[in-house]
N, CA, C and O atoms as a Maestro MAE file, in Angstrom:
{
 s_m_m2io_version
 :::
 2.0.0
}

f_m_ct {
 s_m_title
 :::
 protein
 m_atom[304] {
  # First column is atom index #
  i_m_mmod_type
  r_m_x_coord
  r_m_y_coord
  r_m_z_coord
  i_m_residue_number
  s_m_chain_name
  s_m_pdb_residue_name
  s_m_pdb_atom_name
  i_m_atomic_number
  :::
  1 25 -99.079 38.126 13.810 1 A "MET " " N  " 7
  2 3 -100.069 37.098 13.627 1 A "MET " " CA " 6
  3 2 -99.568 35.832 14.312 1 A "MET " " C  " 6
  4 15 -98.420 35.432 14.116 1 A "MET " " O  " 8
  5 25 -100.402 35.216 15.096 2 A "ASN " " N  " 7
  6 3 -99.984 34.071 15.896 2 A "ASN " " CA " 6
  7 2 -100.686 32.793 15.453 2 A "ASN " " C  " 6
  8 15 -100.854 31.869 16.248 2 A "ASN " " O  " 8
  9 25 -101.096 32.736 14.187 3 A "GLU " " N  " 7
  10 3 -101.799 31.571 13.685 3 A "GLU " " CA " 6
  11 2 -100.805 30.450 13.387 3 A "GLU " " C  " 6
  12 15 -99.658 30.700 13.016 3 A "GLU " " O  " 8
  13 25 -101.264 29.214 13.557 4 A "LYS " " N  " 7
  14 3 -100.432 28.066 13.180 4 A "LYS " " CA " 6
  15 2 -100.667 27.745 11.718 4 A "LYS " " C  " 6
  16 15 -101.774 27.892 11.200 4 A "LYS " " O  " 8
  17 25 -99.629 27.313 11.077 5 A "SER " " N  " 7
  18 3 -99.722 26.942 9.680 5 A "SER " " CA " 6
  19 2 -100.378 25.580 9.559 5 A "SER " " C  " 6
  20 15 -100.080 24.674 10.337 5 A "SER " " O  " 8
  21 25 -101.280 25.426 8.579 6 A "PRO " " N  " 7
  22 3 -101.864 24.102 8.361 6 A "PRO " " CA " 6
  23 2 -100.969 23.195 7.513 6 A "PRO " " C  " 6
  24 15 -101.364 22.077 7.182 6 A "PRO " " O  " 8
  25 25 -99.768 23.664 7.158 7 A "ILE " " N  " 7
  26 3 -98.878 22.856 6.332 7 A "ILE " " CA " 6
  27 2 -98.358 21.670 7.143 7 A "ILE " " C  " 6
  28 15 -97.808 21.840 8.232 7 A "ILE " " O  " 8
  29 25 -98.542 20.471 6.597 8 A "THR " " N  " 7
  30 3 -98.023 19.272 7.255 8 A "THR " " CA " 6
  31 2 -96.562 19.066 6.828 8 A "THR " " C  " 6
  32 15 -96.087 19.705 5.889 8 A "THR " " O  " 8
  33 25 -95.868 18.179 7.519 9 A "ILE " " N  " 7
  34 3 -94.477 17.925 7.139 9 A "ILE " " CA " 6
  35 2 -94.402 17.289 5.753 9 A "ILE " " C  " 6
  36 15 -93.454 17.529 5.006 9 A "ILE " " O  " 8
  37 25 -95.388 16.489 5.418 10 A "ARG " " N  " 7
  38 3 -95.422 15.885 4.080 10 A "ARG " " CA " 6
  39 2 -95.630 16.959 3.001 10 A "ARG " " C  " 6
  40 15 -94.967 16.949 1.963 10 A "ARG " " O  " 8
  41 25 -96.553 17.876 3.264 11 A "GLN " " N  " 7
  42 3 -96.781 18.970 2.312 11 A "GLN " " CA " 6
  43 2 -95.539 19.839 2.176 11 A "GLN " " C  " 6
  44 15 -95.185 20.254 1.072 11 A "GLN " " O  " 8
  45 25 -94.885 20.112 3.282 12 A "LEU " " N  " 7
  46 3 -93.686 20.945 3.247 12 A "LEU " " CA " 6
  47 2 -92.616 20.302 2.372 12 A "LEU " " C  " 6
  48 15 -91.965 20.985 1.582 12 A "LEU " " O  " 8
  49 25 -92.435 19.000 2.509 13 A "ALA " " N  " 7
  50 3 -91.444 18.299 1.688 13 A "ALA " " CA " 6
  51 2 -91.827 18.351 0.212 13 A "ALA " " C  " 6
  52 15 -90.962 18.549 -0.641 13 A "ALA " " O  " 8
  53 25 -93.100 18.176 -0.097 14 A "ARG " " N  " 7
  54 3 -93.544 18.253 -1.502 14 A "ARG " " CA " 6
  55 2 -93.346 19.651 -2.062 14 A "ARG " " C  " 6
  56 15 -92.861 19.817 -3.181 14 A "ARG " " O  " 8
  57 25 -93.721 20.647 -1.284 15 A "ILE " " N  " 7
  58 3 -93.525 22.038 -1.715 15 A "ILE " " CA " 6
  59 2 -92.047 22.296 -1.948 15 A "ILE " " C  " 6
  60 15 -91.661 22.899 -2.949 15 A "ILE " " O  " 8
  61 25 -91.226 21.834 -1.018 16 A "GLY " " N  " 7
  62 3 -89.783 22.027 -1.137 16 A "GLY " " CA " 6
  63 2 -89.216 21.410 -2.398 16 A "GLY " " C  " 6
  64 15 -88.421 22.041 -3.094 16 A "GLY " " O  " 8
  65 25 -89.617 20.180 -2.703 17 A "MET " " N  " 7
  66 3 -89.114 19.511 -3.905 17 A "MET " " CA " 6
  67 2 -89.619 20.191 -5.172 17 A "MET " " C  " 6
  68 15 -88.867 20.342 -6.135 17 A "MET " " O  " 8
  69 25 -90.875 20.601 -5.180 18 A "ILE " " N  " 7
  70 3 -91.442 21.261 -6.362 18 A "ILE " " CA " 6
  71 2 -90.752 22.594 -6.627 18 A "ILE " " C  " 6
  72 15 -90.409 22.909 -7.766 18 A "ILE " " O  " 8
  73 25 -90.553 23.366 -5.574 19 A "LEU " " N  " 7
  74 3 -89.976 24.698 -5.757 19 A "LEU " " CA " 6
  75 2 -88.457 24.688 -5.908 19 A "LEU " " C  " 6
  76 15 -87.904 25.460 -6.692 19 A "LEU " " O  " 8
  77 25 -87.782 23.814 -5.156 20 A "PHE " " N  " 7
  78 3 -86.326 23.927 -5.051 20 A "PHE " " CA " 6
  79 2 -85.546 22.674 -5.440 20 A "PHE " " C  " 6
  80 15 -84.331 22.742 -5.627 20 A "PHE " " O  " 8
  81 25 -86.220 21.539 -5.565 21 A "GLY " " N  " 7
  82 3 -85.526 20.308 -5.934 21 A "GLY " " CA " 6
  83 2 -84.641 19.774 -4.816 21 A "GLY " " C  " 6
  84 15 -84.857 20.049 -3.636 21 A "GLY " " O  " 8
  85 25 -83.641 19.003 -5.222 22 A "VAL " " N  " 7
  86 3 -82.715 18.389 -4.260 22 A "VAL " " CA " 6
  87 2 -82.048 19.494 -3.442 22 A "VAL " " C  " 6
  88 15 -81.672 20.535 -3.979 22 A "VAL " " O  " 8
  89 25 -81.911 19.260 -2.170 23 A "GLY " " N  " 7
  90 3 -81.333 20.273 -1.288 23 A "GLY " " CA " 6
  91 2 -82.336 21.367 -0.949 23 A "GLY " " C  " 6
  92 15 -81.956 22.492 -0.625 23 A "GLY " " O  " 8
  93 25 -83.624 21.026 -1.028 24 A "TRP " " N  " 7
  94 3 -84.673 22.025 -0.880 24 A "TRP " " CA " 6
  95 2 -84.643 22.758 0.453 24 A "TRP " " C  " 6
  96 15 -85.006 23.933 0.505 24 A "TRP " " O  " 8
  97 25 -84.231 22.116 1.511 25 A "GLN " " N  " 7
  98 3 -84.261 22.771 2.822 25 A "GLN " " CA " 6
  99 2 -83.346 23.997 2.858 25 A "GLN " " C  " 6
  100 15 -83.726 25.043 3.385 25 A "GLN " " O  " 8
  101 25 -82.161 23.869 2.307 26 A "THR " " N  " 7
  102 3 -81.221 24.997 2.271 26 A "THR " " CA " 6
  103 2 -81.741 26.101 1.373 26 A "THR " " C  " 6
  104 15 -81.680 27.278 1.726 26 A "THR " " O  " 8
  105 25 -82.257 25.719 0.205 27 A "HIS " " N  " 7
  106 3 -82.775 26.719 -0.737 27 A "HIS " " CA " 6
  107 2 -84.019 27.408 -0.187 27 A "HIS " " C  " 6
  108 15 -84.192 28.616 -0.352 27 A "HIS " " O  " 8
  109 25 -84.884 26.636 0.469 28 A "MET " " N  " 7
  110 3 -86.082 27.219 1.072 28 A "MET " " CA " 6
  111 2 -85.701 28.202 2.171 28 A "MET " " C  " 6
  112 15 -86.298 29.272 2.290 28 A "MET " " O  " 8
  113 25 -84.716 27.839 2.964 29 A "ALA " " N  " 7
  114 3 -84.271 28.729 4.043 29 A "ALA " " CA " 6
  115 2 -83.877 30.095 3.483 29 A "ALA " " C  " 6
  116 15 -84.256 31.129 4.033 29 A "ALA " " O  " 8
  117 25 -83.119 30.094 2.393 30 A "LYS " " N  " 7
  118 3 -82.721 31.364 1.770 30 A "LYS " " CA " 6
  119 2 -83.928 32.127 1.262 30 A "LYS " " C  " 6
  120 15 -84.015 33.343 1.431 30 A "LYS " " O  " 8
  121 25 -84.863 31.415 0.638 31 A "ALA " " N  " 7
  122 3 -86.028 32.064 0.035 31 A "ALA " " CA " 6
  123 2 -86.953 32.705 1.061 31 A "ALA " " C  " 6
  124 15 -87.571 33.734 0.788 31 A "ALA " " O  " 8
  125 25 -87.049 32.098 2.239 32 A "VAL " " N  " 7
  126 3 -87.980 32.629 3.257 32 A "VAL " " CA " 6
  127 2 -87.249 33.324 4.408 32 A "VAL " " C  " 6
  128 15 -87.852 33.659 5.428 32 A "VAL " " O  " 8
  129 25 -85.950 33.533 4.228 33 A "HIS " " N  " 7
  130 3 -85.135 34.259 5.214 33 A "HIS " " CA " 6
  131 2 -85.165 33.592 6.596 33 A "HIS " " C  " 6
  132 15 -85.418 34.226 7.621 33 A "HIS " " O  " 8
  133 25 -84.896 32.290 6.570 34 A "ALA " " N  " 7
  134 3 -84.815 31.516 7.814 34 A "ALA " " CA " 6
  135 2 -83.510 30.733 7.769 34 A "ALA " " C  " 6
  136 15 -82.886 30.610 6.715 34 A "ALA " " O  " 8
  137 25 -83.110 30.215 8.898 35 A "SER " " N  " 7
  138 3 -81.888 29.410 8.913 35 A "SER " " CA " 6
  139 2 -82.213 28.001 8.410 35 A "SER " " C  " 6
  140 15 -83.335 27.523 8.577 35 A "SER " " O  " 8
  141 25 -81.234 27.341 7.796 36 A "PRO " " N  " 7
  142 3 -81.461 25.953 7.380 36 A "PRO " " CA " 6
  143 2 -81.872 25.056 8.558 36 A "PRO " " C  " 6
  144 15 -82.675 24.138 8.390 36 A "PRO " " O  " 8
  145 25 -81.330 25.321 9.725 37 A "ARG " " N  " 7
  146 3 -81.685 24.533 10.906 37 A "ARG " " CA " 6
  147 2 -83.170 24.677 11.234 37 A "ARG " " C  " 6
  148 15 -83.833 23.702 11.589 37 A "ARG " " O  " 8
  149 25 -83.682 25.891 11.113 38 A "THR " " N  " 7
  150 3 -85.105 26.123 11.370 38 A "THR " " CA " 6
  151 2 -85.962 25.366 10.371 38 A "THR " " C  " 6
  152 15 -86.964 24.757 10.747 38 A "THR " " O  " 8
  153 25 -85.580 25.398 9.105 39 A "VAL " " N  " 7
  154 3 -86.342 24.670 8.081 39 A "VAL " " CA " 6
  155 2 -86.302 23.171 8.370 39 A "VAL " " C  " 6
  156 15 -87.313 22.487 8.213 39 A "VAL " " O  " 8
  157 25 -85.165 22.661 8.786 40 A "ARG " " N  " 7
  158 3 -85.086 21.236 9.141 40 A "ARG " " CA " 6
  159 2 -86.027 20.924 10.310 40 A "ARG " " C  " 6
  160 15 -86.635 19.854 10.348 40 A "ARG " " O  " 8
  161 25 -86.146 21.837 11.242 41 A "ARG " " N  " 7
  162 3 -87.065 21.629 12.372 41 A "ARG " " CA " 6
  163 2 -88.516 21.616 11.905 41 A "ARG " " C  " 6
  164 15 -89.327 20.835 12.403 41 A "ARG " " O  " 8
  165 25 -88.838 22.480 10.951 42 A "TRP " " N  " 7
  166 3 -90.188 22.429 10.371 42 A "TRP " " CA " 6
  167 2 -90.397 21.096 9.687 42 A "TRP " " C  " 6
  168 15 -91.457 20.484 9.808 42 A "TRP " " O  " 8
  169 25 -89.367 20.642 8.956 43 A "ALA " " N  " 7
  170 3 -89.471 19.432 8.132 43 A "ALA " " CA " 6
  171 2 -89.708 18.165 8.951 43 A "ALA " " C  " 6
  172 15 -90.292 17.204 8.451 43 A "ALA " " O  " 8
  173 25 -89.264 18.160 10.186 44 A "VAL " " N  " 7
  174 3 -89.499 16.981 11.040 44 A "VAL " " CA " 6
  175 2 -90.656 17.196 12.020 44 A "VAL " " C  " 6
  176 15 -90.956 16.322 12.833 44 A "VAL " " O  " 8
  177 25 -91.297 18.351 11.940 45 A "GLY " " N  " 7
  178 3 -92.444 18.623 12.805 45 A "GLY " " CA " 6
  179 2 -92.098 19.110 14.189 45 A "GLY " " C  " 6
  180 15 -92.964 19.166 15.062 45 A "GLY " " O  " 8
  181 25 -90.839 19.465 14.405 46 A "GLU " " N  " 7
  182 3 -90.426 19.969 15.726 46 A "GLU " " CA " 6
  183 2 -91.049 21.333 16.004 46 A "GLU " " C  " 6
  184 15 -91.439 21.630 17.133 46 A "GLU " " O  " 8
  185 25 -91.138 22.160 14.960 47 A "PHE " " N  " 7
  186 3 -91.778 23.472 15.047 47 A "PHE " " CA " 6
  187 2 -92.774 23.601 13.911 47 A "PHE " " C  " 6
  188 15 -92.545 23.066 12.826 47 A "PHE " " O  " 8
  189 25 -93.889 24.310 14.144 48 A "PRO " " N  " 7
  190 3 -94.815 24.547 13.031 48 A "PRO " " CA " 6
  191 2 -94.237 25.583 12.073 48 A "PRO " " C  " 6
  192 15 -93.441 26.438 12.463 48 A "PRO " " O  " 8
  193 25 -94.650 25.491 10.821 49 A "VAL " " N  " 7
  194 3 -94.245 26.487 9.828 49 A "VAL " " CA " 6
  195 2 -94.999 27.773 10.141 49 A "VAL " " C  " 6
  196 15 -96.228 27.753 10.220 49 A "VAL " " O  " 8
  197 25 -94.295 28.893 10.322 50 A "PRO " " N  " 7
  198 3 -94.987 30.151 10.621 50 A "PRO " " CA " 6
  199 2 -95.928 30.559 9.484 50 A "PRO " " C  " 6
  200 15 -95.682 30.263 8.314 50 A "PRO " " O  " 8
  201 25 -96.991 31.235 9.853 51 A "TYR " " N  " 7
  202 3 -97.989 31.657 8.870 51 A "TYR " " CA " 6
  203 2 -97.366 32.528 7.781 51 A "TYR " " C  " 6
  204 15 -97.725 32.391 6.612 51 A "TYR " " O  " 8
  205 25 -96.454 33.407 8.134 52 A "ARG " " N  " 7
  206 3 -95.821 34.283 7.130 52 A "ARG " " CA " 6
  207 2 -95.041 33.461 6.108 52 A "ARG " " C  " 6
  208 15 -94.973 33.826 4.935 52 A "ARG " " O  " 8
  209 25 -94.453 32.352 6.554 53 A "VAL " " N  " 7
  210 3 -93.711 31.482 5.641 53 A "VAL " " CA " 6
  211 2 -94.689 30.736 4.738 53 A "VAL " " C  " 6
  212 15 -94.434 30.566 3.546 53 A "VAL " " O  " 8
  213 25 -95.799 30.295 5.305 54 A "GLU " " N  " 7
  214 3 -96.821 29.653 4.487 54 A "GLU " " CA " 6
  215 2 -97.248 30.589 3.352 54 A "GLU " " C  " 6
  216 15 -97.369 30.163 2.204 54 A "GLU " " O  " 8
  217 25 -97.473 31.850 3.676 55 A "LEU " " N  " 7
  218 3 -97.873 32.824 2.654 55 A "LEU " " CA " 6
  219 2 -96.786 32.998 1.600 55 A "LEU " " C  " 6
  220 15 -97.085 33.075 0.408 55 A "LEU " " O  " 8
  221 25 -95.535 33.061 2.027 56 A "GLU " " N  " 7
  222 3 -94.423 33.192 1.080 56 A "GLU " " CA " 6
  223 2 -94.342 31.973 0.158 56 A "GLU " " C  " 6
  224 15 -94.120 32.115 -1.045 56 A "GLU " " O  " 8
  225 25 -94.522 30.789 0.717 57 A "LEU " " N  " 7
  226 3 -94.463 29.566 -0.090 57 A "LEU " " CA " 6
  227 2 -95.626 29.503 -1.075 57 A "LEU " " C  " 6
  228 15 -95.453 29.083 -2.219 57 A "LEU " " O  " 8
  229 25 -96.805 29.920 -0.633 58 A "ARG " " N  " 7
  230 3 -97.962 29.963 -1.540 58 A "ARG " " CA " 6
  231 2 -97.682 30.911 -2.703 58 A "ARG " " C  " 6
  232 15 -98.003 30.610 -3.852 58 A "ARG " " O  " 8
  233 25 -97.083 32.054 -2.394 59 A "ASN " " N  " 7
  234 3 -96.753 33.026 -3.434 59 A "ASN " " CA " 6
  235 2 -95.751 32.430 -4.433 59 A "ASN " " C  " 6
  236 15 -95.906 32.594 -5.643 59 A "ASN " " O  " 8
  237 25 -94.739 31.750 -3.929 60 A "LEU " " N  " 7
  238 3 -93.755 31.113 -4.808 60 A "LEU " " CA " 6
  239 2 -94.391 30.027 -5.668 60 A "LEU " " C  " 6
  240 15 -94.042 29.880 -6.839 60 A "LEU " " O  " 8
  241 25 -95.324 29.265 -5.092 61 A "LEU " " N  " 7
  242 3 -96.022 28.234 -5.865 61 A "LEU " " CA " 6
  243 2 -96.875 28.860 -6.966 61 A "LEU " " C  " 6
  244 15 -96.930 28.345 -8.083 61 A "LEU " " O  " 8
  245 25 -97.538 29.969 -6.650 62 A "GLU " " N  " 7
  246 3 -98.352 30.668 -7.661 62 A "GLU " " CA " 6
  247 2 -97.479 31.169 -8.808 62 A "GLU " " C  " 6
  248 15 -97.861 31.057 -9.973 62 A "GLU " " O  " 8
  249 25 -96.315 31.719 -8.485 63 A "LYS " " N  " 7
  250 3 -95.401 32.186 -9.530 63 A "LYS " " CA " 6
  251 2 -94.950 31.027 -10.410 63 A "LYS " " C  " 6
  252 15 -94.884 31.151 -11.633 63 A "LYS " " O  " 8
  253 25 -94.642 29.904 -9.778 64 A "LYS " " N  " 7
  254 3 -94.196 28.732 -10.541 64 A "LYS " " CA " 6
  255 2 -95.334 28.228 -11.420 64 A "LYS " " C  " 6
  256 15 -95.115 27.858 -12.574 64 A "LYS " " O  " 8
  257 25 -96.552 28.212 -10.876 65 A "ARG " " N  " 7
  258 3 -97.701 27.773 -11.664 65 A "ARG " " CA " 6
  259 2 -97.890 28.669 -12.880 65 A "ARG " " C  " 6
  260 15 -98.174 28.181 -13.974 65 A "ARG " " O  " 8
  261 25 -97.735 29.971 -12.696 66 A "GLY " " N  " 7
  262 3 -97.861 30.904 -13.806 66 A "GLY " " CA " 6
  263 2 -96.806 30.664 -14.870 66 A "GLY " " C  " 6
  264 15 -97.103 30.705 -16.064 66 A "GLY " " O  " 8
  265 25 -95.592 30.415 -14.450 67 A "ALA " " N  " 7
  266 3 -94.505 30.158 -15.398 67 A "ALA " " CA " 6
  267 2 -94.753 28.864 -16.168 67 A "ALA " " C  " 6
  268 15 -94.500 28.797 -17.371 67 A "ALA " " O  " 8
  269 25 -95.245 27.847 -15.482 68 A "ILE " " N  " 7
  270 3 -95.542 26.576 -16.145 68 A "ILE " " CA " 6
  271 2 -96.685 26.748 -17.141 68 A "ILE " " C  " 6
  272 15 -96.631 26.221 -18.252 68 A "ILE " " O  " 8
  273 25 -97.717 27.485 -16.741 69 A "ALA " " N  " 7
  274 3 -98.851 27.723 -17.638 69 A "ALA " " CA " 6
  275 2 -98.401 28.449 -18.905 69 A "ALA " " C  " 6
  276 15 -98.857 28.136 -20.005 69 A "ALA " " O  " 8
  277 25 -97.504 29.419 -18.738 70 A "GLU " " N  " 7
  278 3 -96.971 30.158 -19.892 70 A "GLU " " CA " 6
  279 2 -96.259 29.224 -20.866 70 A "GLU " " C  " 6
  280 15 -96.456 29.299 -22.079 70 A "GLU " " O  " 8
  281 25 -95.445 28.363 -20.323 71 A "ILE " " N  " 7
  282 3 -94.700 27.418 -21.170 71 A "ILE " " CA " 6
  283 2 -95.665 26.478 -21.880 71 A "ILE " " C  " 6
  284 15 -95.514 26.222 -23.074 71 A "ILE " " O  " 8
  285 25 -96.659 25.962 -21.154 72 A "LEU " " N  " 7
  286 3 -97.617 25.048 -21.768 72 A "LEU " " CA " 6
  287 2 -98.394 25.728 -22.892 72 A "LEU " " C  " 6
  288 15 -98.663 25.108 -23.921 72 A "LEU " " O  " 8
  289 25 -98.753 26.990 -22.703 73 A "LEU " " N  " 7
  290 3 -99.476 27.719 -23.752 73 A "LEU " " CA " 6
  291 2 -98.602 27.917 -24.995 73 A "LEU " " C  " 6
  292 15 -99.113 27.979 -26.113 73 A "LEU " " O  " 8
  293 25 -97.328 28.011 -24.801 74 A "SER " " N  " 7
  294 3 -96.437 28.228 -25.950 74 A "SER " " CA " 6
  295 2 -96.373 26.995 -26.853 74 A "SER " " C  " 6
  296 15 -95.936 27.102 -27.998 74 A "SER " " O  " 8
  297 25 -96.797 25.828 -26.364 75 A "PHE " " N  " 7
  298 3 -96.797 24.612 -27.170 75 A "PHE " " CA " 6
  299 2 -97.978 24.565 -28.145 75 A "PHE " " C  " 6
  300 15 -97.956 23.810 -29.117 75 A "PHE " " O  " 8
  301 25 -98.991 25.363 -27.883 76 A "ASP " " N  " 7
  302 3 -100.185 25.348 -28.748 76 A "ASP " " CA " 6
  303 2 -99.965 26.033 -30.074 76 A "ASP " " C  " 6
  304 15 -100.879 26.095 -30.896 76 A "ASP " " O  " 8
  :::
 }
 m_bond[303] {
  # First column is bond index #
  i_m_from
  i_m_to
  i_m_order
  :::
  1 1 2 1
  2 2 3 1
  3 3 4 2
  4 3 5 1
  5 5 6 1
  6 6 7 1
  7 7 8 2
  8 7 9 1
  9 9 10 1
  10 10 11 1
  11 11 12 2
  12 11 13 1
  13 13 14 1
  14 14 15 1
  15 15 16 2
  16 15 17 1
  17 17 18 1
  18 18 19 1
  19 19 20 2
  20 19 21 1
  21 21 22 1
  22 22 23 1
  23 23 24 2
  24 23 25 1
  25 25 26 1
  26 26 27 1
  27 27 28 2
  28 27 29 1
  29 29 30 1
  30 30 31 1
  31 31 32 2
  32 31 33 1
  33 33 34 1
  34 34 35 1
  35 35 36 2
  36 35 37 1
  37 37 38 1
  38 38 39 1
  39 39 40 2
  40 39 41 1
  41 41 42 1
  42 42 43 1
  43 43 44 2
  44 43 45 1
  45 45 46 1
  46 46 47 1
  47 47 48 2
  48 47 49 1
  49 49 50 1
  50 50 51 1
  51 51 52 2
  52 51 53 1
  53 53 54 1
  54 54 55 1
  55 55 56 2
  56 55 57 1
  57 57 58 1
  58 58 59 1
  59 59 60 2
  60 59 61 1
  61 61 62 1
  62 62 63 1
  63 63 64 2
  64 63 65 1
  65 65 66 1
  66 66 67 1
  67 67 68 2
  68 67 69 1
  69 69 70 1
  70 70 71 1
  71 71 72 2
  72 71 73 1
  73 73 74 1
  74 74 75 1
  75 75 76 2
  76 75 77 1
  77 77 78 1
  78 78 79 1
  79 79 80 2
  80 79 81 1
  81 81 82 1
  82 82 83 1
  83 83 84 2
  84 83 85 1
  85 85 86 1
  86 86 87 1
  87 87 88 2
  88 87 89 1
  89 89 90 1
  90 90 91 1
  91 91 92 2
  92 91 93 1
  93 93 94 1
  94 94 95 1
  95 95 96 2
  96 95 97 1
  97 97 98 1
  98 98 99 1
  99 99 100 2
  100 99 101 1
  101 101 102 1
  102 102 103 1
  103 103 104 2
  104 103 105 1
  105 105 106 1
  106 106 107 1
  107 107 108 2
  108 107 109 1
  109 109 110 1
  110 110 111 1
  111 111 112 2
  112 111 113 1
  113 113 114 1
  114 114 115 1
  115 115 116 2
  116 115 117 1
  117 117 118 1
  118 118 119 1
  119 119 120 2
  120 119 121 1
  121 121 122 1
  122 122 123 1
  123 123 124 2
  124 123 125 1
  125 125 126 1
  126 126 127 1
  127 127 128 2
  128 127 129 1
  129 129 130 1
  130 130 131 1
  131 131 132 2
  132 131 133 1
  133 133 134 1
  134 134 135 1
  135 135 136 2
  136 135 137 1
  137 137 138 1
  138 138 139 1
  139 139 140 2
  140 139 141 1
  141 141 142 1
  142 142 143 1
  143 143 144 2
  144 143 145 1
  145 145 146 1
  146 146 147 1
  147 147 148 2
  148 147 149 1
  149 149 150 1
  150 150 151 1
  151 151 152 2
  152 151 153 1
  153 153 154 1
  154 154 155 1
  155 155 156 2
  156 155 157 1
  157 157 158 1
  158 158 159 1
  159 159 160 2
  160 159 161 1
  161 161 162 1
  162 162 163 1
  163 163 164 2
  164 163 165 1
  165 165 166 1
  166 166 167 1
  167 167 168 2
  168 167 169 1
  169 169 170 1
  170 170 171 1
  171 171 172 2
  172 171 173 1
  173 173 174 1
  174 174 175 1
  175 175 176 2
  176 175 177 1
  177 177 178 1
  178 178 179 1
  179 179 180 2
  180 179 181 1
  181 181 182 1
  182 182 183 1
  183 183 184 2
  184 183 185 1
  185 185 186 1
  186 186 187 1
  187 187 188 2
  188 187 189 1
  189 189 190 1
  190 190 191 1
  191 191 192 2
  192 191 193 1
  193 193 194 1
  194 194 195 1
  195 195 196 2
  196 195 197 1
  197 197 198 1
  198 198 199 1
  199 199 200 2
  200 199 201 1
  201 201 202 1
  202 202 203 1
  203 203 204 2
  204 203 205 1
  205 205 206 1
  206 206 207 1
  207 207 208 2
  208 207 209 1
  209 209 210 1
  210 210 211 1
  211 211 212 2
  212 211 213 1
  213 213 214 1
  214 214 215 1
  215 215 216 2
  216 215 217 1
  217 217 218 1
  218 218 219 1
  219 219 220 2
  220 219 221 1
  221 221 222 1
  222 222 223 1
  223 223 224 2
  224 223 225 1
  225 225 226 1
  226 226 227 1
  227 227 228 2
  228 227 229 1
  229 229 230 1
  230 230 231 1
  231 231 232 2
  232 231 233 1
  233 233 234 1
  234 234 235 1
  235 235 236 2
  236 235 237 1
  237 237 238 1
  238 238 239 1
  239 239 240 2
  240 239 241 1
  241 241 242 1
  242 242 243 1
  243 243 244 2
  244 243 245 1
  245 245 246 1
  246 246 247 1
  247 247 248 2
  248 247 249 1
  249 249 250 1
  250 250 251 1
  251 251 252 2
  252 251 253 1
  253 253 254 1
  254 254 255 1
  255 255 256 2
  256 255 257 1
  257 257 258 1
  258 258 259 1
  259 259 260 2
  260 259 261 1
  261 261 262 1
  262 262 263 1
  263 263 264 2
  264 263 265 1
  265 265 266 1
  266 266 267 1
  267 267 268 2
  268 267 269 1
  269 269 270 1
  270 270 271 1
  271 271 272 2
  272 271 273 1
  273 273 274 1
  274 274 275 1
  275 275 276 2
  276 275 277 1
  277 277 278 1
  278 278 279 1
  279 279 280 2
  280 279 281 1
  281 281 282 1
  282 282 283 1
  283 283 284 2
  284 283 285 1
  285 285 286 1
  286 286 287 1
  287 287 288 2
  288 287 289 1
  289 289 290 1
  290 290 291 1
  291 291 292 2
  292 291 293 1
  293 293 294 1
  294 294 295 1
  295 295 296 2
  296 295 297 1
  297 297 298 1
  298 298 299 1
  299 299 300 2
  300 299 301 1
  301 301 302 1
  302 302 303 1
  303 303 304 2
  :::
 }
}
């Protein structure tokens, strides 16, 4: 697939902080099987985020959302 990711550098940084916290670039690299250098290049807009990585990040966000929803329901 040769599609460009619609993820902006600002969105990538927010996703990184939400999913991985401080040091997100290194942790994201491990999670999506990319080098930290490549993630840094995405983060500054030097290279677009590949579509497959966008899908992986969306999946990780969905899992996190599910975990948060579970915890919130346990408060009721």
